C-alpha positions as a Markdown table, in Angstrom:
| # | Residue | x | y | z |
|---|---|---|---|---|
| 1 | Met | 7.1 | -0.5 | -9.6 |
| 2 | Ala | 4.2 | 1.8 | -10.2 |
| 3 | Gln | 3.5 | 5.0 | -8.2 |
| 4 | Gly | 0.4 | 5.5 | -6.2 |
| 5 | Lys | -0.9 | 7.2 | -3.1 |
| 6 | Leu | -1.9 | 6.1 | 0.4 |
| 7 | Tyr | -4.9 | 7.8 | 2.1 |
| 8 | Asp | -6.2 | 7.6 | 5.7 |
| 9 | Ser | -9.3 | 5.3 | 5.6 |
| 10 | Ile | -11.2 | 7.5 | 8.1 |
| 11 | Asn | -10.8 | 11.0 | 6.9 |
| 12 | Gly | -9.5 | 10.5 | 3.4 |
| 13 | Glu | -6.4 | 12.6 | 3.8 |
| 14 | Leu | -3.3 | 11.9 | 1.8 |
| 15 | Ile | -0.7 | 10.3 | 4.0 |
| 16 | Val | 2.2 | 9.4 | 1.6 |
| 17 | Glu | 3.0 | 8.5 | -2.0 |
| 18 | Val | 4.0 | 4.9 | -2.5 |
| 19 | Asp | 5.8 | 2.7 | -5.0 |
| 20 | Tyr | 3.7 | -0.5 | -5.4 |
| 21 | Arg | 3.6 | -3.8 | -7.2 |
| 22 | Leu | 0.2 | -5.2 | -7.7 |
| 23 | Leu | 0.6 | -9.0 | -7.8 |
| 24 | Asp | -3.0 | -10.0 | -8.3 |
| 25 | Ala | -5.9 | -7.7 | -9.5 |
| 26 | Ser | -8.8 | -10.1 | -9.3 |
| 27 | His | -12.2 | -8.4 | -8.7 |
| 28 | Asn | -12.3 | -8.7 | -4.9 |
| 29 | Asn | -9.0 | -10.4 | -4.3 |
| 30 | Trp | -6.3 | -7.8 | -5.1 |
| 31 | Trp | -3.0 | -7.7 | -3.3 |
| 32 | Gly | 0.7 | -6.8 | -3.6 |
| 33 | Glu | 3.6 | -5.0 | -2.0 |
| 34 | Leu | 4.5 | -1.4 | -1.5 |
| 35 | Asn | 7.3 | 0.8 | -0.3 |
| 36 | Leu | 6.7 | 4.3 | 1.1 |
| 37 | Ala | 8.3 | 7.1 | -1.0 |
| 38 | Glu | 9.0 | 9.1 | 2.1 |
| 39 | Tyr | 10.4 | 7.8 | 5.4 |
| 40 | Ile | 7.5 | 8.3 | 7.7 |
| 41 | Arg | 6.1 | 6.0 | 10.4 |
| 42 | Ile | 2.8 | 4.4 | 9.7 |
| 43 | Ser | 1.2 | 1.5 | 11.5 |
| 44 | Asp | -0.3 | -1.7 | 10.1 |
| 45 | Gly | -4.0 | -1.4 | 9.5 |
| 46 | Ser | -6.7 | -0.1 | 7.1 |
| 47 | Tyr | -5.9 | 2.5 | 4.4 |
| 48 | Ile | -7.1 | 3.5 | 1.0 |
| 49 | Leu | -4.7 | 2.9 | -1.9 |
| 50 | Glu | -4.9 | 4.8 | -5.1 |
| 51 | Leu | -3.3 | 3.1 | -8.1 |
| 52 | Ala | -1.5 | 4.9 | -10.9 |
| 53 | Asp | -4.6 | 4.5 | -13.1 |
| 54 | Gly | -6.8 | 6.4 | -10.6 |
| 55 | Arg | -8.6 | 3.3 | -9.2 |
| 56 | Arg | -9.0 | 3.3 | -5.4 |
| 57 | Gly | -9.8 | 0.6 | -2.9 |
| 58 | Arg | -9.6 | 0.0 | 0.8 |
| 59 | Cys | -6.8 | -2.3 | 1.8 |
| 60 | Ile | -5.1 | -3.8 | 4.9 |
| 61 | Leu | -1.3 | -3.1 | 5.3 |
| 62 | Asn | 1.1 | -5.4 | 7.1 |
| 63 | Arg | 4.8 | -4.8 | 7.5 |
| 64 | Lys | 7.1 | -7.0 | 5.4 |
| 65 | Leu | 10.0 | -7.8 | 7.7 |
| 66 | Asn | 12.3 | -9.7 | 5.4 |
| 67 | Lys | 13.2 | -6.7 | 3.2 |
| 68 | Ala | 16.1 | -5.6 | 5.4 |
| 69 | Ile | 18.4 | -8.0 | 3.6 |
| 70 | Ser | 17.8 | -6.0 | 0.4 |
| 71 | Gly | 18.9 | -2.8 | 2.0 |
| 72 | Leu | 15.5 | -1.3 | 2.6 |
| 73 | Leu | 14.3 | -0.6 | 6.1 |
| 74 | Pro | 11.5 | -3.0 | 7.1 |
| 75 | Leu | 9.6 | -0.1 | 8.7 |
| 76 | His | 8.8 | 1.2 | 5.1 |
| 77 | Cys | 8.0 | -2.1 | 3.3 |
| 78 | Phe | 4.5 | -3.4 | 3.4 |
| 79 | Arg | 2.2 | -6.1 | 1.9 |
| 80 | Phe | -1.3 | -5.1 | 1.2 |
| 81 | Arg | -4.5 | -7.0 | 0.6 |
| 82 | Gly | -7.7 | -5.4 | -0.8 |
| 83 | Ser | -10.7 | -5.3 | 1.5 |
| 84 | Ser | -13.0 | -3.7 | -1.0 |
| 85 | Glu | -13.5 | -3.5 | -4.8 |
| 86 | Leu | -11.1 | -1.4 | -6.8 |
| 87 | Lys | -13.1 | 1.4 | -8.4 |
């Protein structure tokens, strides 16, 4: 997994560092999975994801509930889908 950062989509403030796996990086259809590097509570919704190479894009996060079997808390595992172009 690569390391990135998750920002608030409204004020642009850094929320948390993340470990992510980008599963598809098409122009306007990028998506993947991420785990929070710190155990903080965030809700599903719109965020800005910064990738390891410095590209950023707005994305929608949804909790991934079936990760509990692998020993990770479902609260900290998410799927993301890009809602803007990666720049």
